[in-house]
Phi, psi and omega in degrees: 000203185251168181238135173246126183240137177247117177274115176047058181298147188242338188245109184307316182297327177296315181293322174302316177300320181288326176297318177297317179303305184296330177297330186263340179248003174079005178286163169260144178251133181239124182250124183254123181276161007280146176251157180278007186201173172249169186285355177266357180309132186301314182296327177293313182295319178300311181294328179275355180053224184258028181269352187301321181288345181264357185252144172266112187236130178235144180242144178231142182284345182199163176298322179300317179294319178297313181298323178297316181292332183268358183311135181092351179259154174281132182249125177245128175274125177259106193208149176293346178270004183288150179253350185253125176291136185303329185272003179259001181268144169264102183286153177232147177306141179087001175295151183249132177248109185259125178244142178276175180295156181297330187271331185222001179069204177271137180296153182303322181294330177281315179301321180295339179272001181244129184302144180306323180286357175246019174255103186269148175226154173258127177302141178217168177291146182300151176073003172267148186283306184193172175263149175311138181307309184294326178293317179298316178299320177295314180303310187284319180295324178288328173293320176300312181295320177303319179296340177263017178069024184052046183305134179083350180267179179233000000 
């Protein structure tokens, strides 16, 4: 299936929502530290409901550790600074969808290490800053899964 990665997440309910998302769409979730909370945070657990045990969640102490673990997979930066519309990509199983933190997105040094054609954006109305992180993860991951015929789902 696919991988959703969160770089330095800041808002516990967003991560909780994404835990619930990956439990339902079969993606793996990768959390890159430092995070502004721990996985026992009450708001995170409440947002994820009882889906925590159904989700595959991995933690990394740094982006470097994460990048090493993802070696050999296609990595897509999901960013408002992307030039490629998310729905124009032909996704492949095992692709990685990398999202930045809610407060600052992905750092320039990480974006610069990802080819421009792998920097994805979700269309929005002009002058708006961004879409909620958990909504963005849902939009893009479900498009990737749709392209696979919702393999494994019912």
